[in-house]
Backbone bond lengths (Angstrom), bond angles and torsions (degrees), N, CA, C in turn:
res aa  C-N    CA-C-N  psi(-1)  N-CA   C-N-CA  omega(-1)  CA-C   N-CA-C  phi
1 M - - - 1.454 - - 1.485 113.49 -
2 S 1.266 120.67 128.41 1.446 126.58 176.48 1.510 113.46 -58.85
3 R 1.248 119.24 160.66 1.509 121.36 -177.12 1.616 105.60 -67.54
4 S 1.361 118.29 -35.48 1.483 118.71 -173.95 1.592 102.75 -72.00
5 A 1.321 116.24 -42.65 1.564 112.15 -179.99 1.510 110.37 -64.00
6 Q 1.391 119.56 -35.69 1.386 122.58 -175.86 1.507 107.87 -66.37
7 H 1.337 117.38 -34.17 1.494 124.20 -179.26 1.569 105.09 -64.96
8 L 1.333 117.38 -44.95 1.503 120.27 177.95 1.435 113.32 -59.40
9 Q 1.366 116.83 -44.94 1.500 121.25 176.56 1.473 110.34 -58.96
10 E 1.360 115.15 -46.72 1.575 119.97 -178.30 1.465 108.93 -63.44
11 A 1.422 119.52 -39.38 1.413 123.83 -177.42 1.542 111.42 -61.87
12 A 1.395 112.90 -44.49 1.426 119.48 178.42 1.560 109.56 -58.15
13 E 1.333 113.25 -47.54 1.497 119.21 -179.63 1.546 110.89 -55.64
14 W 1.420 115.03 -43.87 1.522 121.68 -176.23 1.505 103.84 -62.11
15 L 1.320 117.47 -45.99 1.536 119.13 -168.12 1.487 107.46 -63.65
16 T 1.323 119.34 -36.72 1.475 122.53 172.18 1.433 114.41 -63.56
17 R 1.339 115.90 -52.96 1.458 122.39 -170.42 1.572 111.11 -63.43
18 L 1.301 114.80 -40.46 1.487 117.91 -179.98 1.492 115.95 -75.41
19 Q 1.377 118.12 -6.21 1.490 118.87 177.03 1.565 108.44 -103.72
20 R 1.308 116.78 2.56 1.534 117.56 179.51 1.564 107.73 -79.46
21 P 1.370 120.06 148.40 1.471 123.32 -177.32 1.483 110.39 -68.83
22 E 1.415 125.29 -18.94 1.358 122.82 -176.69 1.563 111.00 -94.58
23 V 1.268 118.89 11.30 1.508 122.40 -179.22 1.557 106.27 -58.29
24 E 1.322 114.38 140.91 1.462 121.05 178.25 1.459 111.61 -124.93
25 E 1.378 112.26 169.99 1.475 116.21 -178.94 1.492 116.20 -58.81
26 T 1.343 116.37 -33.56 1.475 118.49 169.28 1.491 117.82 -56.86
27 D 1.332 116.97 -31.74 1.441 119.04 176.55 1.475 110.41 -70.75
28 W 1.400 120.48 -42.07 1.424 121.02 178.81 1.585 111.19 -65.21
29 L 1.333 115.37 -32.92 1.479 115.18 179.78 1.552 109.55 -70.30
30 A 1.337 115.48 -37.81 1.413 116.63 -178.83 1.613 109.84 -71.52
31 F 1.309 114.45 -31.98 1.473 117.54 175.66 1.478 112.12 -64.26
32 D 1.358 115.96 -42.68 1.491 117.44 174.88 1.480 117.13 -62.08
33 A 1.391 111.60 -31.61 1.470 111.39 176.90 1.463 113.87 -75.47
34 W 1.323 115.75 -29.61 1.444 123.17 175.53 1.532 113.53 -62.32
35 L 1.292 116.83 -41.25 1.422 128.18 -179.57 1.479 113.64 -57.63
36 I 1.284 111.44 -29.77 1.562 114.30 -174.90 1.487 110.69 -72.73
37 E 1.409 117.97 -21.04 1.451 119.24 -177.34 1.579 109.16 -63.42
38 P 1.251 116.66 142.97 1.487 123.17 -178.98 1.518 109.75 -57.43
39 G 1.268 122.06 124.75 1.398 128.83 -179.20 1.409 117.93 89.16
40 A 1.302 117.79 -12.60 1.520 124.41 -174.54 1.526 108.93 -66.19
41 K 1.293 120.25 -46.49 1.443 124.65 -172.98 1.535 107.13 -66.63
42 A 1.369 117.00 -45.30 1.470 118.83 177.37 1.487 113.23 -56.53
43 A 1.387 114.68 -44.20 1.457 117.07 178.56 1.460 113.08 -64.81
44 Y 1.302 117.92 -38.57 1.484 121.22 -179.23 1.483 109.79 -66.31
45 D 1.344 117.62 -39.11 1.478 122.72 178.39 1.599 110.39 -62.45
46 A 1.298 113.70 -39.39 1.407 117.61 -178.46 1.578 113.64 -70.22
47 V 1.292 112.95 -40.23 1.516 119.87 176.44 1.545 108.59 -66.31
48 Q 1.273 116.63 -37.72 1.552 118.61 -179.85 1.522 108.11 -70.54
49 A 1.284 118.88 -35.15 1.438 117.86 175.98 1.520 114.75 -64.44
50 I 1.285 115.82 -35.69 1.524 120.21 172.94 1.482 112.24 -74.32
51 D 1.274 119.84 -36.45 1.412 122.22 171.38 1.518 110.30 -58.18
52 E 1.303 119.90 -39.81 1.466 122.47 -176.87 1.630 106.54 -64.72
53 E 1.329 112.83 -37.15 1.477 114.66 -177.02 1.544 105.74 -68.42
54 I 1.268 118.89 -40.11 1.499 122.76 176.81 1.543 108.92 -54.32
55 F 1.442 114.75 -47.09 1.446 117.27 -173.78 1.577 108.66 -68.24
56 Q 1.360 116.16 -36.48 1.553 117.98 -176.01 1.550 107.42 -72.62
57 R 1.352 118.07 -30.56 1.490 118.86 -171.53 1.504 111.07 -116.44
58 G 1.334 114.83 29.68 1.491 116.47 -171.09 1.516 116.43 -54.48
59 S 1.294 118.58 -45.57 1.427 118.11 -178.62 1.477 114.88 -69.84
60 A 1.297 119.55 -35.76 1.424 118.46 173.83 1.571 115.65 -68.05
61 L 1.363 114.47 -36.34 1.427 117.37 179.85 1.521 113.45 -73.16
62 R 1.313 119.91 -20.23 1.498 117.91 174.62 1.491 111.55 -56.13
63 G 1.222 113.17 -44.04 1.607 111.20 179.31 1.485 110.69 -68.00
64 E 1.323 122.51 -35.03 1.408 123.98 176.43 1.525 113.82 -62.62
65 L 1.351 112.78 -35.53 1.456 122.88 -174.71 1.551 111.24 -84.19
66 A 1.259 118.07 -24.11 1.460 121.89 -169.63 1.540 112.18 -53.48
67 E 1.357 116.42 -54.17 1.468 121.58 -174.64 1.559 109.57 -65.53
68 P 1.327 117.51 -50.91 1.497 115.60 175.31 1.520 115.26 -57.45
69 R 1.283 122.05 -33.09 1.406 123.49 179.93 1.595 110.43 -66.42
70 R 1.303 119.40 -34.89 1.429 122.34 179.98 1.550 107.54 -69.45
71 A 1.351 118.69 -38.95 1.354 120.10 175.70 1.540 113.00 -68.52
72 A 1.291 115.29 -40.60 1.441 119.66 177.13 1.478 113.99 -56.16
73 A 1.373 114.00 -39.18 1.504 119.37 -179.14 1.530 111.21 -61.40
74 K 1.358 120.10 -18.15 1.493 119.88 -175.29 1.580 110.57 -99.11
75 R 1.341 116.90 -6.86 1.485 116.24 -178.52 1.502 108.75 -152.47
76 A 1.256 121.37 162.02 1.420 129.34 168.64 1.515 107.75 -60.28
77 F 1.365 115.50 135.41 1.502 118.70 -178.61 1.541 112.81 -111.28
78 S 1.263 115.59 137.57 1.420 122.49 172.47 1.430 110.31 -141.60
79 I 1.407 117.82 158.22 1.405 122.06 -174.76 1.578 106.02 -124.32
80 D 1.313 115.96 136.06 1.425 123.42 167.30 1.478 106.59 -82.57
81 W 1.310 116.26 102.36 1.515 115.82 -168.30 1.477 111.13 -74.70
82 R 1.361 121.68 -2.57 1.504 124.10 174.89 1.535 109.69 -70.97
83 W 1.370 116.88 -19.26 1.457 121.56 179.03 1.479 108.65 -73.57
84 L 1.249 123.94 -25.42 1.422 125.50 -164.90 1.423 117.06 -55.88
85 G 1.326 118.55 -34.35 1.436 120.80 -177.26 1.529 110.42 -72.74
86 G 1.310 119.51 -22.12 1.450 119.62 -173.38 1.501 110.74 -103.88
87 L 1.332 119.23 7.98 1.498 119.11 -176.01 1.548 111.22 -91.55
88 G 1.281 117.73 -9.81 1.505 118.24 -169.34 1.485 110.53 73.34
89 V 1.344 113.33 169.97 1.572 121.00 -172.13 1.564 106.01 -60.26
90 A 1.327 116.79 -54.93 1.442 119.85 -171.10 1.531 111.28 -63.98
91 G 1.333 116.67 -41.75 1.426 119.40 176.54 1.493 116.17 -63.18
92 A 1.421 115.14 -43.94 1.359 121.06 -179.73 1.526 109.82 -65.67
93 A 1.385 118.06 -38.17 1.441 123.97 178.00 1.615 106.24 -57.74
94 A 1.285 114.16 -51.09 1.456 119.85 -176.30 1.605 108.66 -63.84
95 A 1.263 122.58 -38.40 1.433 121.04 177.02 1.519 111.32 -66.01
96 V 1.339 117.25 -40.75 1.501 119.94 -178.97 1.584 106.43 -67.55
97 A 1.302 113.24 -44.23 1.442 115.80 -178.12 1.519 110.70 -58.74
98 L 1.350 120.64 -39.58 1.437 121.02 176.84 1.490 114.72 -70.74
99 A 1.353 116.88 -30.69 1.433 117.18 179.97 1.516 115.20 -78.17
100 I 1.318 117.20 -36.21 1.413 121.48 -174.40 1.451 113.47 -101.08
101 A 1.379 122.32 -19.22 1.464 127.35 -177.94 1.501 110.11 -154.82
102 P 1.331 116.77 76.15 1.474 116.54 -173.99 1.569 112.76 -61.68
103 W 1.359 117.94 -23.17 1.415 116.24 179.93 1.555 110.97 -103.89
104 G 1.348 120.48 28.63 1.331 125.87 171.59 1.500 116.54 81.89
105 E 1.375 118.23 28.78 1.454 119.98 -170.63 1.525 108.18 -65.61
106 M 1.341 118.76 -30.93 1.417 119.42 -174.28 1.469 115.59 -88.56
107 L 1.465 117.56 0.63 1.415 119.88 171.01 1.563 110.76 -74.53
108 P 1.315 118.87 155.21 1.460 118.01 176.68 1.521 114.78 -44.53
109 Q 1.255 121.95 129.79 1.399 127.06 -172.70 1.508 113.62 -104.57
110 A 1.265 118.99 147.65 1.530 123.22 174.34 1.575 107.73 -69.32
111 D 1.330 112.58 162.50 1.389 118.39 178.80 1.627 111.30 -58.94
112 T 1.273 113.60 149.14 1.464 121.16 176.29 1.445 105.11 -100.12
113 L 1.435 117.98 127.55 1.439 121.21 -177.79 1.519 107.16 -102.65
114 Y 1.357 118.12 131.10 1.442 125.84 172.34 1.557 105.78 -116.93
115 S 1.429 111.81 137.58 1.492 111.99 179.61 1.526 105.55 -146.78
116 T 1.348 112.40 167.95 1.493 118.85 172.71 1.500 108.59 -135.18
117 A 1.270 120.30 145.56 1.509 129.27 174.26 1.610 105.66 -75.27
118 R 1.370 110.79 168.95 1.465 115.95 172.30 1.656 107.76 -61.84
119 G 1.299 112.98 136.38 1.467 121.24 -176.99 1.467 116.68 77.77
120 E 1.322 120.81 -0.92 1.449 127.35 -176.45 1.521 109.89 -103.92
121 S 1.337 116.01 141.04 1.445 121.70 165.45 1.529 109.00 -122.52
122 R 1.266 114.28 163.76 1.495 123.72 -174.20 1.440 115.83 -149.39
123 A 1.400 117.33 136.01 1.426 118.97 174.28 1.587 107.95 -105.56
124 V 1.319 118.10 137.46 1.393 125.82 -176.45 1.402 111.02 -124.28
125 Q 1.369 119.65 124.12 1.544 125.80 179.57 1.516 103.42 -103.10
126 L 1.295 121.03 120.39 1.481 120.00 177.14 1.547 109.25 -92.77
127 A 1.380 114.42 163.13 1.487 119.40 -176.60 1.516 112.56 -63.51
128 D 1.324 117.85 -23.78 1.531 121.29 -177.11 1.516 110.77 -81.76
129 G 1.439 119.89 -2.94 1.421 123.61 -171.29 1.445 115.73 91.59
130 S 1.370 122.43 -3.45 1.471 122.31 176.12 1.545 106.67 -73.99
131 H 1.347 111.46 158.27 1.474 121.78 -178.89 1.541 109.43 -129.88
132 I 1.433 114.08 134.53 1.388 119.25 178.22 1.481 109.69 -126.12
133 D 1.361 115.76 130.36 1.472 117.29 171.15 1.518 106.46 -106.36
134 L 1.344 115.59 126.89 1.505 122.16 -179.68 1.433 108.37 -101.71
135 N 1.438 112.72 128.37 1.486 119.14 174.53 1.576 111.81 -76.89
136 T 1.195 118.37 178.89 1.441 127.13 -178.96 1.579 107.98 -57.80
137 D 1.416 112.89 143.91 1.456 120.17 171.36 1.470 115.35 50.55
138 S 1.372 114.58 51.67 1.478 120.52 -171.75 1.557 108.62 -128.51
139 R 1.406 115.42 152.79 1.463 121.86 -178.32 1.493 107.87 -140.53
140 I 1.269 117.72 125.98 1.478 128.67 175.51 1.513 110.62 -134.29
141 S 1.331 117.08 153.69 1.367 120.95 166.94 1.496 115.20 -129.70
142 V 1.244 119.72 146.52 1.551 125.04 -165.13 1.573 105.01 -129.09
143 R 1.401 111.92 135.48 1.503 118.87 166.98 1.467 109.97 -140.00
144 L 1.308 116.73 120.78 1.410 124.98 178.13 1.500 111.44 -91.21
145 E 1.248 117.85 113.03 1.547 120.68 -176.78 1.443 107.28 -110.87
146 K 1.327 111.43 177.89 1.548 117.12 -173.38 1.583 109.58 -75.20
147 D 1.333 117.73 -31.77 1.475 121.99 -177.10 1.407 110.94 -109.28
148 A 1.371 129.21 -3.95 1.507 129.04 179.27 1.471 107.82 -166.92
149 R 1.344 111.37 158.46 1.387 124.75 176.80 1.603 106.61 -108.49
150 R 1.276 118.26 119.80 1.533 118.20 -172.40 1.447 110.18 -120.15
151 V 1.383 115.75 132.43 1.419 124.02 177.17 1.499 109.44 -129.51
152 T 1.308 119.70 140.41 1.404 124.54 173.19 1.543 108.06 -119.15
153 V 1.285 114.05 127.67 1.534 123.76 175.98 1.496 106.55 -93.90
154 H 1.316 116.35 98.16 1.474 119.12 -175.61 1.589 110.61 -77.45
155 D 1.428 114.10 -35.39 1.416 117.78 177.26 1.523 105.00 -170.37
156 G 1.383 115.87 147.49 1.380 118.11 173.53 1.463 115.05 109.92
157 Q 1.353 117.38 -150.08 1.540 120.55 -173.74 1.514 103.94 -145.25
158 A 1.323 116.74 142.81 1.478 127.21 173.46 1.425 114.61 -144.89
159 L 1.345 114.91 143.91 1.491 121.06 175.73 1.515 105.26 -105.48
160 F 1.346 119.64 123.69 1.488 121.61 -176.46 1.584 108.34 -111.99
161 D 1.314 115.20 131.02 1.429 124.47 174.55 1.551 105.30 -113.92
162 V 1.246 123.21 94.21 1.522 126.08 -160.13 1.568 104.67 -95.42
163 A 1.332 116.24 124.08 1.443 121.95 171.59 1.493 111.23 -68.78
164 H 1.316 112.48 141.94 1.536 116.95 -171.09 1.576 106.53 -78.31
165 D 1.352 106.83 131.49 1.523 115.26 176.88 1.540 106.28 -155.13
166 K 1.336 112.69 97.69 1.532 116.26 -167.78 1.535 108.10 -68.39
167 A 1.365 116.52 -23.79 1.498 115.93 -175.64 1.561 111.41 -87.65
168 R 1.345 119.14 -5.57 1.406 124.31 -177.27 1.534 109.51 -138.21
169 P 1.429 115.51 89.37 1.451 115.90 179.62 1.500 111.75 -63.75
170 F 1.263 115.50 157.94 1.483 127.22 179.47 1.475 106.47 -96.09
171 L 1.395 123.81 111.73 1.432 124.36 -174.79 1.479 108.17 -115.13
172 I 1.295 121.44 128.41 1.462 126.82 -177.99 1.511 106.50 -120.18
173 S 1.278 118.37 122.59 1.414 124.77 170.94 1.499 110.58 -102.23
174 A 1.363 114.71 129.25 1.479 120.79 -178.69 1.543 103.08 -145.21
175 G 1.408 112.11 100.71 1.456 118.06 -177.57 1.543 110.49 62.56
176 D 1.360 117.82 -122.29 1.442 119.94 -177.66 1.589 107.98 -98.24
177 E 1.211 120.26 13.21 1.510 124.23 178.93 1.533 111.62 -107.75
178 T 1.357 109.97 145.85 1.481 115.05 174.59 1.546 106.59 -128.55
179 V 1.284 114.37 125.00 1.465 120.23 176.96 1.544 110.32 -104.78
180 R 1.413 111.92 126.69 1.478 115.67 -176.43 1.550 106.74 -118.10
181 V 1.332 116.82 133.57 1.376 119.92 177.05 1.538 108.35 -147.81
182 V 1.348 117.45 170.66 1.424 123.06 177.24 1.588 107.69 -117.09
183 G 1.319 113.88 -53.34 1.469 117.31 174.40 1.541 109.00 -155.12
184 T 1.320 116.97 113.65 1.437 118.42 -175.98 1.568 106.82 -169.64
185 K 1.377 114.87 -179.35 1.423 122.77 174.80 1.482 114.95 -129.60
186 F 1.312 113.84 127.43 1.577 116.30 -169.77 1.509 106.92 -158.68
187 D 1.380 114.40 159.66 1.437 120.85 -177.77 1.598 104.66 -114.61
188 V 1.358 112.16 139.73 1.472 117.90 169.76 1.413 111.75 -123.96
189 R 1.333 118.18 133.59 1.445 123.37 -177.09 1.575 106.44 -128.31
190 R 1.342 114.95 128.94 1.432 119.46 172.32 1.497 111.65 -138.24
191 R 1.409 111.62 102.89 1.504 121.28 -175.68 1.481 106.06 -130.98
192 D 1.304 120.32 135.15 1.427 128.20 175.46 1.447 114.83 37.35
193 G 1.338 114.20 53.07 1.513 117.91 176.63 1.490 115.54 72.26
194 Q 1.261 118.30 5.85 1.510 122.45 172.21 1.520 113.73 -107.73
195 L 1.328 111.62 128.03 1.453 114.47 -169.38 1.578 105.20 -120.02
196 S 1.298 117.56 141.70 1.434 123.36 178.25 1.490 110.95 -144.68
197 V 1.379 118.74 146.04 1.354 121.31 176.19 1.573 108.42 -134.23
198 T 1.239 118.24 122.38 1.556 119.86 175.51 1.471 116.56 -121.04
199 V 1.331 116.56 128.48 1.424 122.98 -176.61 1.484 115.84 -89.25
200 L 1.319 119.98 127.26 1.493 118.63 173.59 1.482 109.77 -102.64
201 R 1.331 120.17 -31.30 1.457 119.53 -178.69 1.503 108.36 -150.06
202 G 1.340 114.55 143.15 1.528 116.68 -179.37 1.427 115.72 81.26
203 L 1.296 115.90 -160.41 1.488 123.06 178.43 1.485 111.82 -128.94
204 V 1.379 115.50 146.26 1.437 119.17 171.59 1.495 109.90 -135.52
205 E 1.329 115.25 154.10 1.479 123.91 178.18 1.464 109.21 -111.62
206 V 1.285 122.16 127.11 1.467 126.50 -178.65 1.537 108.31 -116.35
207 S 1.334 115.28 121.41 1.481 120.52 177.33 1.483 108.20 -112.45
208 T 1.371 115.44 143.22 1.488 121.30 175.14 1.465 107.60 -116.09
209 D 1.389 116.69 138.03 1.380 124.28 179.08 1.470 112.91 -46.26
210 G 1.328 120.59 127.21 1.455 123.35 178.15 1.524 111.75 88.08
211 D 1.351 118.96 0.02 1.476 121.79 176.20 1.567 108.19 -117.22
212 D 1.245 115.99 115.49 1.461 122.66 -176.39 1.516 113.16 -71.52
213 T 1.341 117.49 -24.20 1.465 121.88 -177.21 1.515 113.23 -100.74
214 P 1.325 114.96 112.28 1.513 119.64 -178.45 1.564 106.78 -71.98
215 V 1.342 116.17 154.20 1.395 123.93 179.53 1.589 107.62 -104.82
216 R 1.319 116.84 125.48 1.415 122.98 -175.74 1.503 108.79 -98.44
217 L 1.367 113.62 125.76 1.451 120.57 -174.49 1.555 107.73 -111.63
218 R 1.327 116.33 142.39 1.408 125.12 176.83 1.498 112.43 -112.47
219 P 1.312 118.99 170.98 1.561 117.06 -175.78 1.559 110.15 -63.02
220 G 1.259 114.03 136.79 1.420 120.35 -176.87 1.538 115.53 88.06
221 Q 1.287 115.68 5.81 1.468 117.77 176.83 1.591 109.02 -111.64
222 M 1.410 113.28 143.21 1.377 119.41 175.45 1.591 111.63 -123.11
223 L 1.214 114.89 131.83 1.469 122.83 175.04 1.533 108.53 -97.58
224 E 1.326 117.87 134.29 1.427 123.25 175.50 1.557 111.06 -125.48
225 H 1.348 114.28 142.23 1.502 114.96 -175.48 1.558 103.52 -151.08
226 V 1.432 114.28 144.50 1.415 116.80 169.08 1.540 104.92 -97.04
227 E 1.329 110.74 129.92 1.491 118.45 -177.65 1.549 108.60 -57.34
228 G 1.332 115.01 131.64 1.434 120.39 176.75 1.594 115.08 87.53
229 A 1.279 114.27 -13.03 1.495 118.24 179.57 1.524 108.83 -94.52
230 S 1.383 115.58 169.15 1.488 119.16 -178.76 1.578 103.26 -96.24
231 G 1.360 116.43 153.85 1.400 121.57 171.71 1.521 110.49 87.01
232 V 1.344 112.01 159.45 1.494 123.75 172.86 1.536 114.35 -138.85
233 T 1.264 115.03 162.65 1.499 116.28 179.85 1.580 106.89 -121.03
234 V 1.297 115.54 131.37 1.453 118.39 178.38 1.521 109.91 -116.16
235 T 1.275 121.24 125.49 1.394 124.21 178.51 1.564 113.26 -131.16
236 N 1.333 116.52 157.68 1.457 121.74 171.77 1.478 108.37 -86.85
237 V 1.423 112.42 129.99 1.493 116.96 -172.91 1.583 104.95 -136.12
238 S 1.316 115.00 171.12 1.462 121.79 163.69 1.478 108.06 -85.52
239 A 1.372 113.02 105.76 1.448 115.57 -178.16 1.519 116.31 -57.30
240 D 1.323 113.77 -35.66 1.439 121.09 176.16 1.537 114.43 -58.96
241 D 1.361 117.96 -30.51 1.510 121.84 178.69 1.453 104.49 -69.34
242 Q 1.364 123.46 -38.54 1.375 123.38 -176.24 1.553 116.79 -67.55
243 V 1.287 114.05 -24.18 1.415 121.64 179.03 1.604 113.65 -107.81
244 G 1.286 118.00 12.83 1.396 122.57 178.14 1.537 112.83 -55.68
245 W 1.285 118.62 -26.87 1.447 123.10 178.52 1.494 112.40 -58.06
246 R 1.401 122.60 -21.92 1.392 123.13 175.48 1.444 113.76 -66.41
247 S 1.338 117.74 -23.27 1.493 120.64 -175.26 1.566 106.41 -114.93
248 G 1.370 114.31 18.45 1.503 116.30 175.36 1.489 116.51 77.26
249 R 1.367 116.73 27.29 1.408 125.45 -177.15 1.553 111.18 -125.10
250 L 1.311 122.07 130.67 1.406 123.26 176.10 1.557 103.08 -111.99
251 I 1.413 115.62 116.76 1.442 121.15 -178.55 1.399 112.10 -107.49
252 Y 1.321 120.78 132.89 1.401 124.63 -173.92 1.590 107.73 -136.26
253 R 1.358 111.27 136.50 1.455 123.23 177.53 1.512 108.36 -123.90
254 D 1.338 114.81 103.43 1.482 126.42 178.90 1.566 109.38 51.76
255 Q 1.312 118.89 56.72 1.469 119.70 -179.77 1.508 106.60 -111.13
256 P 1.443 115.33 150.29 1.365 118.32 -177.75 1.583 111.31 -72.88
257 L 1.359 114.12 153.57 1.447 119.94 -176.15 1.554 109.70 -59.49
258 S 1.312 114.77 -31.91 1.534 117.65 176.48 1.473 112.28 -55.17
259 R 1.302 118.05 -40.32 1.531 123.16 179.02 1.573 108.60 -65.52
260 I 1.334 116.93 -46.38 1.460 118.25 -176.97 1.445 108.66 -63.27
261 V 1.313 121.19 -46.52 1.446 123.25 -177.64 1.547 111.84 -63.30
262 A 1.369 115.68 -36.59 1.452 117.58 -178.71 1.521 108.23 -67.58
263 D 1.370 117.66 -40.85 1.499 116.15 172.74 1.467 113.66 -59.56
264 M 1.373 118.79 -48.29 1.440 118.05 177.98 1.481 115.40 -54.35
265 N 1.357 120.65 -35.64 1.365 123.88 -175.90 1.610 112.33 -70.40
266 H 1.347 114.82 -10.48 1.489 117.87 178.13 1.594 108.77 -87.57
267 Y 1.284 115.93 -10.14 1.384 124.39 -179.40 1.567 118.13 -91.84
268 F 1.288 112.10 -31.36 1.485 123.80 -169.09 1.422 112.19 -133.05
269 D 1.483 115.84 144.07 1.388 123.31 178.46 1.462 114.73 -66.30
270 R 1.405 113.94 -41.87 1.521 118.95 178.83 1.484 111.21 -71.29
271 P 1.308 119.17 120.94 1.460 120.07 -176.85 1.521 112.66 -75.11
272 V 1.372 112.82 145.77 1.443 121.63 165.94 1.594 110.56 -96.91
273 R 1.323 119.03 128.81 1.389 117.35 -178.30 1.517 107.48 -119.54
274 L 1.312 116.24 159.50 1.476 122.52 178.11 1.468 109.07 -112.43
275 E 1.369 115.78 138.79 1.450 120.98 -179.81 1.597 109.02 -137.25
276 G 1.231 118.43 153.77 1.479 121.04 174.15 1.445 107.90 100.58
277 E 1.379 115.86 153.08 1.469 123.52 -178.91 1.418 111.00 -66.77
278 N 1.330 121.23 132.57 1.487 129.85 175.08 1.591 112.81 67.96
279 T 1.309 117.92 5.11 1.459 118.35 -179.66 1.544 109.70 -64.84
280 A 1.219 126.53 -37.97 1.383 132.32 -176.74 1.503 109.08 -68.95
281 A 1.363 118.74 -31.20 1.468 123.70 -179.83 1.464 116.33 -78.45
282 L 1.386 116.49 -15.93 1.473 115.79 -175.28 1.505 113.40 -60.64
283 R 1.348 117.86 141.54 1.418 124.26 -165.41 1.588 106.82 -96.35
284 F 1.360 114.76 146.01 1.463 117.12 179.83 1.560 106.36 -137.34
285 S 1.310 112.81 141.01 1.512 120.80 171.26 1.633 104.97 -131.31
286 G 1.213 117.13 132.39 1.523 118.72 178.37 1.469 108.43 153.81
287 V 1.373 111.80 -173.42 1.414 122.33 -178.27 1.576 109.28 -123.40
288 L 1.385 115.01 127.59 1.453 122.48 176.41 1.506 108.31 -109.73
289 I 1.354 113.02 120.76 1.503 121.31 174.08 1.533 105.63 -73.04
290 V 1.384 117.24 133.16 1.425 121.70 176.66 1.587 109.61 -90.46
291 D 1.338 112.96 100.13 1.414 113.16 174.88 1.631 104.76 -133.51
292 G 1.280 115.18 -110.01 1.530 115.77 179.24 1.526 110.45 -88.83
293 Q 1.287 116.58 147.78 1.473 125.03 -176.76 1.404 108.19 -55.73
294 D 1.376 122.10 -54.62 1.407 123.16 -174.38 1.560 112.07 -57.86
295 A 1.376 116.76 -38.02 1.462 122.17 176.34 1.468 111.54 -61.15
296 M 1.313 112.85 -47.38 1.599 116.93 -178.99 1.447 108.73 -62.36
297 V 1.331 120.53 -42.17 1.490 119.96 178.18 1.510 111.40 -60.88
298 R 1.337 118.27 -45.50 1.419 120.66 -178.26 1.537 112.11 -61.23
299 R 1.347 115.63 -39.78 1.528 117.11 -179.82 1.530 106.35 -66.93
300 L 1.366 118.41 -36.36 1.433 120.66 -176.62 1.519 110.52 -65.49
301 T 1.308 116.11 -44.62 1.512 117.98 -179.32 1.474 111.99 -72.27
302 S 1.326 118.03 -18.95 1.477 119.91 174.76 1.506 112.47 -77.62
303 L 1.312 118.01 -25.57 1.405 122.03 -177.07 1.554 114.97 -99.47
304 M 1.370 116.62 -11.10 1.438 118.51 -173.55 1.567 105.52 -136.19
305 P 1.386 118.92 156.10 1.348 125.75 179.00 1.499 113.49 -73.45
306 I 1.306 118.62 59.82 1.415 124.66 -179.14 1.540 114.60 -136.26
307 S 1.300 117.38 158.30 1.459 125.14 179.21 1.549 107.30 -119.33
308 A 1.293 114.11 154.89 1.497 124.36 178.69 1.456 110.49 -117.37
309 T 1.360 120.24 128.92 1.432 123.64 173.29 1.513 109.79 -126.98
310 P 1.354 113.58 113.04 1.541 115.29 175.96 1.512 110.87 -69.29
311 T 1.269 117.59 140.54 1.526 123.66 170.22 1.490 108.70 -119.83
312 D 1.316 116.46 -172.78 1.545 118.64 -178.49 1.519 112.98 -63.92
313 D 1.419 113.69 -32.11 1.422 114.38 -169.32 1.576 110.38 -129.18
314 A 1.298 123.08 5.04 1.366 126.75 -179.17 1.540 114.03 -158.39
315 I 1.400 108.68 177.25 1.564 113.66 171.70 1.475 102.48 -119.04
316 V 1.310 119.55 125.35 1.458 120.40 -178.67 1.489 111.87 -104.41
317 L 1.298 117.33 125.74 1.565 120.46 173.36 1.399 112.72 -104.83
318 R 1.319 114.51 138.17 1.406 122.43 -178.82 1.595 108.10 -136.59
319 G 1.343 113.21 144.19 1.457 118.20 177.45 1.480 109.28 -70.33
320 R 1.369 117.44 140.20 1.422 125.71 178.87 1.523 107.94 -77.43
321 P 1.350 120.07 139.67 1.425 118.06 178.05 1.527 107.84 -69.51
322 S 1.396 110.81 153.51 1.467 119.28 -175.76 1.551 108.27 -78.43
323 A 1.305 116.53 143.16 1.518 122.28 179.56 1.559 105.78 -64.31
324 P 1.378 112.53 141.98 1.498 117.78 177.67 1.607 109.51 -65.82
325 N 1.257 109.42 148.50 1.588 112.67 174.70 1.532 110.83 -72.63
């Protein structure tokens, strides 16, 4: 194999490697070192151009690739890269697809779903270098495209640390809000129709359906919005408080007991219920360590005028009656 043909083969392998979810910083450093070799960048650009053709014509090429795939499954596959120039765009695309992704990895992919169970957290490293921390009981889907990186927050909470890529904005859909960033760090929470976005680093723009003017958020600012309603609220907050969940701490400043109980119920299977007039509206400020459910309930009852009663299927919290004057 000539050196130019070898570069094409290596470029195809790099294109596949760098789009896998498990890509690491060492991979990117090795790729940068490879690009310095004479002819490597031109080969990579050529393979990228063919990959773009596959992406644009994915459905049509599936039929063209189907028969060669079946044959490739029966034997080791190799390509004489000297043929590439005479194959035409579709044939070249098919050849590259077989060489670098025999099972169609380079065709347009469906969204990748990431989720956590109650009490579970998860760290996700994306192929573009972005990092996502998922809080308990959360579901998001991710799709990396040629011109944008798209995430949908179906439910839950996630902290995003987005790799800078000016050509591919990072777009997050959460209910009727869209968060647009290029490279920054921020937290998105979507629970029970309540949406919030908190910025730790950089800038983000948040757009709401039906509103033509996006809201720009800076570090230390949090946007809150009720899904389906008009208008948003922007306040200055301690950003570290909003992501205390990453270190097992839930930090509240003058929040209703209904919010605290709702959060707890995302960590444990046994539900906590509220009973009694005005119990849900009681306000709480403080820090709750996330460990065992019984321990968390005991701390809460020691810090608030409430009592806890275990039942067969739940823990019931009630406000304690006020002492007579």
